Steps between C-alpha positions, in 0.01 A plus 500: 500500500878529490485863614289392796757234589782754480329712763491207743783438739722199430376329816142511368606356164696221671203433726263465204745271323534286814120471524470388137777245544345371826161460331654303214694275738182442703302415185773254392502342847121464495518349150749242629304424818123442470471493882639854522262609225204357694604701808450821303193386304240269651369417150844427350397145413188616312496441126394860421749669737708769329784699649858590414623164629266294280598708198866449588450124528319484166748734333233720346585849621386763254189619328395191311633370175788705360463661161720326241792715391533339159198440285471251217639614167239594243472255213715588201328601182505250214708722272775539762550126531503461122774762468712325760445159340595619150802713599825368352754362746826694518829360619717744695867419546634535855712813533761348727598248230544774239731706718720210607489576870519138609771379260798639694661301779650662809867598467751221553716529808872450465 
């Protein structure tokens, strides 16, 4: 696809881009104005009418329901939760207090 576009002249690429942009602007204008939409489609007021404008109005462009990217976590085994519950708590001292980084004031002027 990209190789085919590279063989085209820049004027052809700009022309295709202008057509796509014009179609999107026209679809947005028809979504904002039902009268304009009825000029293009005589059955625009019908309940079962489907076109790009009705999909744009409803906001459901795409191929149906999207597949979830994150699935539910599998339930943990009983022995894993028992190990976590019986693990001894450890207290870890903060390193910045041991090194004394914050105990020095800036140098006095004067």
